[in-house]
C-alpha positions as CSV (number, residue, x, y, z in Angstrom):
1,M,88.0,112.1,101.3
2,T,90.0,114.2,103.9
3,L,93.7,114.0,104.2
4,E,93.3,112.5,107.7
5,K,91.1,109.7,106.4
6,M,93.5,109.1,103.5
7,R,96.5,109.1,105.9
8,K,94.8,106.5,108.0
9,L,94.5,104.2,105.0
10,L,98.3,104.3,104.6
11,L,99.7,101.2,106.4
12,P,103.1,100.8,104.8
13,T,103.9,98.0,107.3
14,R,102.2,96.0,110.0
15,M,105.2,93.9,110.9
16,I,105.2,95.8,114.2
17,F,101.9,94.0,115.0
18,F,103.7,90.7,114.8
19,I,106.5,91.9,116.9
20,F,104.1,92.9,119.5
21,I,102.5,89.5,119.4
22,T,105.7,87.5,119.5
23,V,107.9,89.7,121.7
24,I,106.2,92.4,123.6
25,S,102.8,91.0,124.5
26,P,104.1,87.8,126.1
27,A,106.7,89.8,128.0
28,L,104.3,92.4,129.3
29,F,101.1,90.4,129.8
30,G,102.1,86.8,129.8
31,E,99.4,85.8,127.3
32,P,100.4,82.9,125.1
33,K,97.8,83.6,122.5
34,N,96.3,86.8,121.0
35,D,93.2,87.8,119.0
36,L,95.0,87.6,115.7
37,A,96.3,84.1,116.3
38,K,92.8,83.0,117.4
39,V,91.3,84.5,114.2
40,L,93.9,82.8,112.0
41,D,93.4,79.4,113.8
42,E,89.7,79.7,113.4
43,G,90.0,80.6,109.8
44,R,92.3,77.7,109.1
45,R,89.9,75.4,110.8
46,L,87.1,76.6,108.5
47,E,89.4,76.2,105.5
48,K,90.1,72.6,106.5
49,E,86.4,72.0,106.6
50,K,86.2,73.4,103.1
51,N,84.1,76.3,104.4
52,F,86.0,78.8,102.4
53,D,83.2,81.4,102.3
54,G,83.1,81.3,106.1
55,A,86.8,81.6,106.4
56,F,86.9,84.6,104.0
57,Q,84.1,86.4,105.8
58,L,86.0,85.9,109.0
59,Y,89.3,87.3,107.6
60,Q,87.6,90.2,105.8
61,K,85.7,91.2,109.0
62,N,88.9,91.3,111.0
63,L,90.8,93.1,108.2
64,A,88.3,95.9,108.4
65,I,88.9,96.1,112.2
66,S,92.7,95.6,112.3
67,P,94.5,95.1,109.0
68,S,97.6,92.9,109.1
69,E,99.7,91.1,106.6
70,G,98.8,87.7,108.0
71,L,95.1,88.3,107.7
72,Y,95.5,89.7,104.2
73,V,97.5,86.8,102.9
74,R,95.1,84.2,104.4
75,A,92.1,86.1,103.0
76,A,93.8,86.3,99.6
77,I,94.6,82.6,99.6
78,T,91.0,81.8,100.5
79,L,89.7,84.0,97.6
80,G,92.0,82.0,95.4
81,K,90.4,78.8,96.5
82,L,87.1,80.3,95.7
83,R,88.4,81.5,92.4
84,R,87.3,85.0,93.2
85,Y,90.4,86.7,91.8
86,G,88.9,90.1,91.1
87,E,88.4,90.9,94.9
88,A,92.1,90.9,95.9
89,A,92.2,94.6,96.8
90,F,89.4,94.4,99.4
91,P,87.9,97.7,98.3
92,K,85.4,97.8,101.2
93,S,88.0,97.3,104.0
94,A,90.8,99.4,105.4
95,S,93.2,96.8,104.1
96,L,96.9,97.1,103.3
97,M,96.1,97.9,99.6
98,K,95.3,101.6,99.9
99,L,98.7,103.3,99.6
100,R,97.6,105.2,96.5
101,A,95.2,107.5,98.4
102,L,97.9,109.4,100.3
103,I,101.0,109.3,98.2
104,F,100.1,108.8,94.5
105,K,100.5,112.5,93.5
106,K,103.7,112.9,95.5
107,F,105.2,109.7,94.0
108,K,104.0,110.8,90.6
109,S,105.6,114.3,90.7
110,T,108.9,112.9,92.0
111,K,109.2,109.7,89.9
112,E,107.3,110.3,86.8
113,P,110.2,111.5,84.5
114,E,112.3,108.4,85.5
115,R,109.4,106.0,85.2
116,Q,108.3,107.3,81.8
117,Q,111.8,106.7,80.4
118,V,111.5,103.0,81.2
119,K,109.4,101.1,78.7
120,T,108.2,97.6,78.5
121,N,110.5,94.9,77.1
122,P,110.8,95.4,73.3
123,P,108.6,93.0,71.3
124,Q,110.3,90.1,69.7
125,E,110.8,90.4,65.9
126,S,108.4,87.5,65.4
127,S,105.7,89.4,67.3
128,P,105.4,92.9,65.9
129,I,103.2,95.4,67.7
130,L,99.7,95.5,66.1
131,P,98.0,98.8,65.2
132,L,96.0,100.2,68.1
133,A,92.6,99.3,66.7
134,E,93.7,95.7,66.2
135,Q,95.1,95.6,69.8
136,E,91.8,96.9,71.1
137,D,89.9,94.3,69.2
138,L,92.2,91.4,70.2
139,A,92.2,92.4,73.9
140,S,88.4,92.7,73.9
141,K,88.1,89.3,72.4
142,M,90.6,87.8,74.9
143,F,88.7,89.2,77.9
144,A,85.4,87.9,76.5
145,E,86.9,84.5,76.1
146,M,88.2,84.5,79.7
147,A,84.8,85.6,81.0
148,S,83.4,82.3,79.6
149,T,86.4,80.2,80.7
150,D,86.0,77.6,83.5
151,K,87.1,79.5,86.7
152,W,89.3,76.5,87.6
153,D,91.3,76.6,84.4
154,L,94.1,78.6,85.9
155,D,96.5,78.1,83.0
156,A,94.0,79.6,80.6
157,F,93.7,82.8,82.6
158,I,97.4,83.1,83.0
159,S,98.1,82.6,79.3
160,G,95.2,84.9,78.4
161,Y,96.3,87.8,80.5
162,Q,99.9,87.4,79.4
163,K,98.8,87.4,75.8
164,V,96.9,90.7,76.3
165,I,100.0,92.2,78.1
166,D,102.3,91.1,75.2
167,K,100.1,91.7,72.2
168,C,98.0,94.7,73.3
169,P,100.4,96.8,75.4
170,D,98.9,100.2,74.3
171,T,95.4,99.4,75.5
172,Q,93.8,99.9,78.9
173,W,93.1,96.2,78.7
174,A,96.8,95.5,79.2
175,E,96.9,97.5,82.3
176,M,94.0,95.6,83.7
177,A,95.6,92.3,82.6
178,C,98.7,93.1,84.6
179,W,96.7,93.7,87.8
180,R,94.5,90.6,87.2
181,L,97.6,88.5,86.6
182,S,99.2,89.7,89.8
183,N,95.9,88.7,91.5
184,L,96.4,85.2,90.1
185,Y,99.9,84.9,91.4
186,L,98.8,86.1,94.8
187,L,95.6,84.1,95.1
188,A,95.5,81.0,92.9
189,N,97.8,78.6,94.6
190,Q,98.1,77.4,98.2
191,E,100.8,80.1,98.8
192,P,101.4,83.3,96.8
193,N,103.9,83.2,93.9
194,Y,105.7,86.3,95.0
195,V,108.5,86.1,92.4
196,E,106.1,86.2,89.4
197,M,103.9,88.7,91.2
198,I,106.8,91.1,91.7
199,S,107.8,90.8,88.1
200,T,104.3,91.5,86.9
201,L,103.8,94.5,89.2
202,K,107.1,96.0,88.3
203,H,106.1,95.8,84.7
204,L,102.8,97.4,85.5
205,L,104.5,100.4,87.2
206,R,107.1,100.9,84.6
207,R,104.9,100.6,81.6
208,Y,101.8,102.4,83.0
209,P,103.0,105.1,85.4
210,E,99.5,106.7,85.5
211,T,97.8,103.4,86.3
212,I,94.8,103.5,88.7
213,F,96.5,100.6,90.4
214,Y,99.7,102.5,91.2
215,G,99.3,102.8,95.0
216,E,97.9,99.3,95.4
217,A,100.8,97.9,93.3
218,K,103.3,99.8,95.5
219,E,101.9,98.4,98.7
220,R,101.6,94.9,97.3
221,L,105.3,95.1,96.2
222,L,106.2,96.1,99.8
223,I,104.4,93.1,101.2
224,A,106.0,90.8,98.6
225,Y,109.5,92.1,99.2
226,K,109.1,91.5,102.9
227,A,107.7,88.0,102.3
228,T,110.7,87.2,100.1
229,L,113.1,88.8,102.6
230,N,114.3,91.3,100.0
231,W,115.2,93.8,102.6
232,Q,117.2,95.9,100.2
233,K,114.0,96.7,98.2
234,V,112.0,97.2,101.4
235,G,114.6,99.8,102.5
236,E,114.4,101.5,99.2
237,M,110.6,101.8,99.3
238,Y,110.8,103.4,102.8
239,E,113.5,105.8,101.5
240,E,111.2,106.8,98.7
241,L,108.4,107.4,101.1
242,F,110.6,109.8,103.2
243,R,111.9,111.4,100.0
244,V,108.5,112.3,98.6
245,N,107.0,113.1,102.0
246,S,109.5,115.5,103.5
247,Q,107.2,116.5,106.4
248,P,105.3,113.3,107.4
249,T,102.9,113.3,110.4
250,D,104.4,112.1,113.7
251,E,102.4,108.9,113.3
252,D,103.7,108.2,109.8
253,F,107.3,109.2,110.8
254,I,107.2,106.6,113.6
255,K,105.8,103.8,111.4
256,W,108.1,104.5,108.5
257,S,111.2,104.9,110.7
258,F,110.5,101.6,112.4
259,G,109.9,99.8,109.1
260,Y,113.1,101.4,107.6
261,G,115.0,100.5,110.8
262,E,113.8,96.9,110.6
263,A,115.0,96.7,107.0
264,L,118.4,98.2,107.9
265,K,118.8,95.8,110.8
266,E,118.2,92.8,108.5
267,M,120.7,94.2,106.0
268,G,123.3,94.4,108.7
269,R,123.5,98.2,108.8
270,I,123.2,98.2,112.5
271,E,124.3,101.7,113.4
272,Q,121.8,103.2,110.9
273,A,119.1,100.9,112.2
274,K,119.8,102.0,115.7
275,K,119.4,105.6,114.6
276,C,116.0,104.8,113.2
277,F,114.8,103.1,116.4
278,E,116.2,106.0,118.4
279,D,114.3,108.4,116.1
280,V,111.1,106.4,116.8
281,L,111.6,106.8,120.6
282,K,112.3,110.5,120.3
283,K,109.3,111.2,118.1
284,D,107.1,109.0,120.3
285,D,108.0,111.1,123.3
286,Q,107.0,108.5,125.9
287,K,103.5,108.0,124.4
288,D,104.3,104.2,124.6
289,S,103.3,103.3,121.0
290,L,103.9,99.7,119.8
291,E,106.6,100.9,117.5
292,A,108.4,102.6,120.4
293,R,108.2,99.5,122.6
294,A,109.5,97.3,119.8
295,S,112.3,99.8,119.0
296,Q,113.4,99.8,122.7
297,I,113.6,96.0,122.6
298,F,115.6,96.1,119.3
299,L,117.9,98.7,120.7
300,S,118.5,96.6,123.8
301,A,119.3,93.6,121.7
302,L,121.6,95.5,119.4
303,K,123.8,96.9,122.1
């Protein structure tokens, strides 16, 4: 995969898309509704009719065309209703879950020493760590049991994956269990359980810094922090992106600066936010990108 293709997979934020929908598009074109809203309305109609397969196919099709957080969350919820937990990353679409492709090595080289010093919570005295061979055997048995468990028995899956995480931490099964458990918290209920999902993903990244899910977990954390309005964490993630990518492309610089500016604005750091939006306009150089339009609106509102 070329760097350009990998770069295109990096969508650290699509909040700008919603700003365009709610602020810019009506002002410029006077259209009360947009394609994304129509897709979401149609998808919800299909969900109400219990046509979850049809709704998911609609969301997935549009994710491949124009990824957005709104589509991703609805598609994820629909998968949860279908109990198809293993498909949360949408590997066949250009979804929001592909951060790893561009920045994994850079994050790894910058953050690895710090992350390797952070270990999982120490086991309780009543639950000593098993020898590796016994961990492997127990984890294998647990996954086999879950494979034959009724797909609607959510509690059994949650407790099963948690047991693998707690009892078999030195196995690859535990790494997979963390990711599967985060899928459950994202998909299984009517709305995502972001609090538990964040906790699980943070454990995954601390305990398994070389995980194949590293990039996806980072991107999912960014979405969760936004959804829970944890703008401090959102800002920190953008700071990390800039720190490990000292010479981003113009396109990435614009997207990241806008996302960082948005987080700063929400934290009340207005002057710094204005600087980010001004940087967007400067780098855009009158190309009239969506980020530039939204930045101009924000700057006007912040005066």
